[in-house]
C-alpha positions in Angstrom: 2.8 -28.5 13.4 3.8 -24.8 15.3 4.0 -22.3 12.4 3.8 -18.6 11.9 3.6 -17.2 7.8 5.7 -13.9 7.6 4.6 -11.9 4.0 7.9 -9.5 3.6 5.3 -6.8 1.8 7.5 -3.3 2.7 9.2 -2.9 -0.7 9.4 0.1 -2.4 9.5 -2.0 -6.0 11.7 0.3 -7.9 12.3 -2.3 -10.0 9.5 -2.7 -11.7 9.2 0.9 -13.0 5.7 1.6 -11.8 3.4 4.2 -10.5 1.5 1.8 -9.0 3.4 -1.3 -6.6 3.7 -4.7 -7.4 2.3 -5.1 -3.5 -0.6 -3.5 -4.6 -1.3 -5.0 -8.2 -5.2 -6.4 -7.9 -6.0 -10.0 -8.0 -9.8 -11.4 -7.5 -10.4 -7.5 -6.1 -7.6 -7.4 -3.4 -3.9 -5.8 -3.5 -1.6 -8.5 -4.1 -0.2 -8.7 -0.7 -3.5 -9.6 0.5 -3.6 -12.4 -2.3 -0.9 -13.4 -1.9 -1.5 -14.0 2.9 -4.9 -15.7 1.5 -4.2 -18.2 -0.8 -0.9 -19.6 1.6 -3.6 -19.7 4.1 -5.6 -21.7 2.2 -3.0 -24.2 2.2 -2.2 -24.7 4.9 -3.6 -23.5 8.7 -1.0 -21.3 9.6 -0.9 -20.7 13.4 -0.5 -16.8 12.5 0.0 -14.5 9.8 2.1 -11.3 9.7 3.0 -9.4 7.1 5.1 -6.3 7.4 4.0 -2.4 5.5 5.8 0.3 4.3 5.8 2.8 7.5 3.2 4.9 5.0 0.7 1.7 4.0 -0.1 0.1 7.8 -3.0 2.1 7.8 -3.9 0.6 4.8 -3.2 -3.1 6.3 -4.7 -3.4 9.2 -8.0 -1.5 6.9 -8.1 -4.8 4.4 -7.3 -7.2 6.4 -7.7 -8.8 9.9 -3.8 -10.5 9.8 -0.9 -8.9 11.6 0.3 -5.9 10.4 3.6 -5.4 11.2 5.5 -2.1 10.5 9.1 -3.1 7.8 12.3 -1.6 7.9 14.9 0.0 4.7 16.1 -3.7 4.2 14.2 -7.6 3.1 16.5 -7.7 7.2 15.0 -5.5 8.8 11.8 -5.9 8.0 12.4 -9.6 8.7 13.6 -8.9 11.9 10.7 -6.2 13.1 8.2 -9.4 12.1 10.1 -12.4 14.1 10.1 -10.3 17.3 6.6 -11.1 17.1 6.8 -14.5 16.7 6.0 -17.5 19.2 5.8 -20.4 17.8 9.0 -22.7 16.5 9.2 -22.3 13.3 8.5 -19.6 10.9 7.5 -20.0 7.2 9.0 -16.8 5.3 7.9 -16.1 1.9 8.1 -13.1 -0.6 5.4 -11.2 -1.8 6.6 -10.9 -5.0 7.0 -15.2 -4.7 2.8 -15.3 -5.6 2.6 -18.1 -7.3 4.0 -20.6 -5.0 2.4 -24.3 -5.1 0.6 -25.7 -2.6 2.8 -28.9 -2.6 5.7 -27.0 -1.7 4.4 -25.2 1.3 3.3 -28.9 2.6 7.0 -30.5 0.8 9.0 -28.2 3.0 6.0 -29.1 6.3 6.9 -33.2 5.7 11.1 -32.9 4.9 11.8 -30.3 7.7 13.0 -33.5 10.0 16.1 -32.2 11.3 17.0 -29.0 9.6 17.2 -25.6 11.3 16.3 -24.3 7.6 14.5 -25.9 4.7 14.2 -24.0 1.2 13.0 -24.9 -1.9 15.7 -24.7 -5.4 15.9 -24.3 -9.0 18.3 -26.6 -10.7 20.1 -23.9 -13.8 19.5 -25.2 -17.3 22.1 -23.5 -19.1 25.8 -23.3 -18.5 26.7 -21.2 -15.5 30.0 -18.9 -15.7 31.3 -18.0 -12.3 34.1 -14.9 -11.7 34.3 -15.5 -15.7 35.0 -19.5 -15.1 32.5 -22.0 -16.5 31.4 -24.2 -13.7 29.6 -27.5 -12.9 26.2 -26.6 -12.9 25.2 -29.5 -11.5 26.9 -28.0 -8.4 24.4 -24.9 -8.4 21.2 -23.9 -6.4 19.0 -20.9 -7.2 17.4 -20.5 -4.5 13.9 -19.2 -4.0 10.8 -19.1 -0.8 9.1 -19.1 0.8 11.8 -21.1 3.7 10.6 -22.7 7.2 12.8 -21.9 10.1 13.1 -22.8 13.3 11.8 -19.3 14.9 14.7 -18.9 17.5 18.1 -20.6 14.8 16.8 -17.6 12.4 16.5 -14.8 15.6 20.0 -15.5 16.1 21.2 -16.0 12.7 19.8 -12.0 12.0 20.9 -10.3 15.6 23.8 -9.1 12.9 24.9 -6.6 10.9 25.4 -8.2 7.6 23.3 -8.2 5.3 21.5 -11.2 4.2 19.7 -11.3 0.6 17.7 -14.9 2.0 16.4 -17.0 5.6 19.2 -20.2 4.9 22.3 -17.9 3.9 22.1 -16.4 7.8 21.3 -19.1 9.1 24.6 -21.2 7.3 26.8 -18.9 9.1 26.4 -19.2 12.5 26.1 -23.2 11.7 22.7 -24.1 10.5 21.5 -27.0 9.0 19.8 -26.3 6.0 18.1 -28.7 3.4 17.4 -28.1 0.0 13.7 -29.9 -1.7 13.2 -29.2 -5.3 11.2 -25.6 -6.2 8.5 -24.7 -8.9 9.0 -22.8 -12.2 5.4 -21.0 -11.2 7.7 -19.8 -7.6 8.8 -16.9 -10.3 9.6 -13.5 -8.0 8.1 -10.5 -9.4 10.7 -8.0 -10.2 10.1 -6.2 -13.4 7.5 -5.2 -15.7 6.1 -8.4 -17.2 6.2 -10.8 -15.0 3.6 -10.3 -13.3 2.0 -12.3 -16.3 1.7 -15.6 -13.7 -0.9 -18.8 -14.1 -2.4 -18.3 -11.1 -2.7 -14.0 -11.3 -6.3 -13.2 -12.6 -7.5 -9.9 -14.7 -9.3 -8.3 -13.0 -12.9 -7.0 -13.6 -13.3 -3.7 -14.8 -14.0 -2.3 -11.5 -15.3 1.2 -10.7 -15.4 2.7 -7.4 -18.0 5.8 -6.1 -16.8 8.2 -3.1 -18.7 11.0 -1.7 -17.1 14.0 0.8 -18.6 16.7 2.8 -16.8 19.5 5.3 -17.6 22.6 6.5 -16.3 25.1 7.5 -17.6 28.8 9.6 -15.9 31.9 8.7 -13.5 33.3 10.8 -12.3 37.2 10.4 -9.1 38.4 9.2 -7.9 35.5 7.7 -7.5 34.8 3.7 -9.9 32.3 1.8 -9.3 29.4 0.3 -11.2 27.6 -2.0 -10.3 24.6 -4.3 -6.6 25.3 -3.5 -7.1 29.1 -4.5 -7.4 32.7 -3.1 -10.6 34.4 -2.7 -10.7 38.6 -3.0 -12.9 38.2 1.1 -12.5 39.7 4.2 -13.0 36.7 6.4 -11.1 33.3 5.8 -12.4 29.9 7.7 -12.3 28.9 11.3 -9.9 25.6 10.9 -6.8 23.6 12.5 -5.1 23.9 8.8 -5.8 26.7 6.3 -8.9 25.6 6.4 -10.0 25.0 2.3 -13.0 23.4 3.7 -13.3 22.2 -0.5 -10.1 20.3 -0.9 -11.4 18.7 2.6 -13.8 17.5 1.1 -12.6 16.2 -2.1 -10.5 14.6 -0.1 -13.0 12.7 2.0 -14.4 11.5 -1.8 -11.4 10.0 -2.7 -11.0 7.6 0.9 -13.8 6.9 0.4 -14.2 5.7 -3.0 -10.7 3.9 -2.0 -11.4 2.1 1.4 -9.3 3.8 2.5 -10.7 5.5 6.1 -11.4 9.5 6.1 -9.8 12.6 6.2 -9.4 12.7 10.0 -7.7 9.1 10.7 -4.7 10.5 8.2 -4.7 14.6 9.2 -6.0 14.9 12.3 -6.8 18.3 13.4 -5.4 18.2 17.3 -2.3 16.9 15.3 0.0 20.2 15.7 2.1 19.0 12.6 -0.7 19.8 10.7 -1.5 23.3 12.2 -2.3 26.1 9.6 -0.9 23.2 6.1 -1.6 23.8 3.2 -4.5 21.7 2.4 -2.7 21.4 -1.5 -0.2 19.4 -0.3 -2.7 17.0 2.2 -4.4 16.6 -1.4 -1.2 15.9 -3.2 -0.7 12.9 -0.6 -3.9 11.4 -0.9 -3.5 11.1 -4.7 0.5 9.5 -4.5 -1.4 7.1 -2.8 -4.4 6.3 -4.2 -1.2 6.4 -7.3 1.4 3.6 -5.4 -2.0 1.6 -4.5 -2.9 0.6 -8.0 -5.9 3.8 -8.2 -5.7 6.1 -11.0 -8.7 9.0 -10.4 -11.5 8.7 -13.4 -13.6 12.0 -12.5 -14.6 14.5 -9.3 -17.8 16.4 -9.2 -17.7 19.1 -6.6 -20.7 21.7 -5.3 -19.5 24.4 -3.3 -22.4 25.5 -1.5 -22.1 29.6 -0.3 -24.7 32.5 0.4 -21.1 34.3 0.6 -19.0 35.2 -0.9 -19.8 34.7 -5.2 -17.3 32.3 -6.6 -18.0 32.6 -10.6 -15.2 34.3 -11.3 -12.9 31.3 -9.5 -15.2 27.8 -11.6 -12.2 28.5 -14.5 -9.4 28.3 -12.3 -10.3 26.7 -9.5 -10.8 23.8 -12.4 -7.4 24.2 -13.2 -5.5 23.8 -9.7 -7.8 20.6 -9.0 -7.5 18.8 -12.4 -3.4 19.8 -11.9 -3.1 18.2 -8.6 -5.6 15.4 -9.1 -3.6 14.6 -12.1 -7.6 14.3 -13.3 -9.2 15.8 -16.7 -11.9 14.8 -15.7 -13.5 18.2 -12.8 -16.4 19.2 -12.4 -17.3 22.1 -10.1 -20.3 23.8 -8.9 -21.2 26.6 -6.6 -24.7 27.3 -5.6 -26.6 29.5 -3.2 -28.8 27.7 0.3 -31.2 30.0 -0.3 -30.6 32.3 2.6 -31.4 29.1 5.0 -29.6 28.2 8.2 -26.4 28.6 8.5 -24.8 28.9 5.7 -28.3 31.1 4.2 -26.9 33.3 7.1 -23.6 33.4 6.0 -21.9 32.4 8.1 -19.9 29.2 6.2 -19.4 27.2 3.6 -20.4 23.9 3.0 -18.9 21.7 -0.2 -20.1 17.9 -1.7 -17.8 16.2 -3.4 -18.4 12.9 -5.5 -15.5 10.6 -7.2 -15.0 7.7 -9.3 -11.3 5.6 -9.5 -10.7 2.5 -11.0 -7.6 -0.1 -10.6 -4.2 1.7 -12.8 -3.3 -2.0 -13.6 -4.1 -4.2 -14.7 -2.8 -8.0 -14.4 
């Protein structure tokens, strides 16, 4: 059957109450969004898989997978509209990244039972008394709807062409007169909503991984410019020739952190030909990267920095530099070393400064 899989993963995870967004919990050394997509693709050969991602994370999703990544939006429905505008198959299976452990038999039953329906969905029967608007109602007439949901693509596109906000696909399709079919769902398809919900049978704990990265940067001097290193102003008659404020130390730290996470390099995030970063305070760039790492599941173990400079003398500033980097990175294990280049090459000739940084990071949240 001609089916595209859509995994909705662009939410802000506010109810999960954790610095790490739930879609970035790690399972088998994969972020949850990739684990879910890989798992469902092992159950059925989908023609294509589309994953929605937060606008700020599209780059990371593309780095970590070969699936088609589409920018999400501020609501589930708008994100879904973005995704299905790229769907060309007759059918589309839509699931939420929070339903991480949907059993294989549910996927196969959805496909098997599509029949003459416009949409088919899994549901659970309530086991407790159900009260609606202070009146007890017959629980045998109540269905607790789950995802994934399998729909005719064109019908779903038509159903979502509205300003009315729906919480799932079947409700939108039913509102335009579409026919809904139901199959019995599974308790294993529990949705991860709040902290603690992630303790599910298919989610196995990670091994205690540690990831290392290194960064290197060099800038030549420029007269009559303020010098900044590690976010601290250094007394000098010259600063750095650069698109930003030229803080060569912070730039190398950023590269070390991005390298450890496997997130590329500083130029991919802050291009030196982008006017938005002209003269920018490098501390703000480091804050952005630290927040990115933390929200995607990492914490920083330690950072080791070597500044190679023939001039100016940096030993009076090392303690202040260390405090600044500790503050910016939320890491207590920061070490700063300063050395000369023994008067060799351009650094020894007092034409610039180079910095080498090393960083180690690990997963903050464990399943």
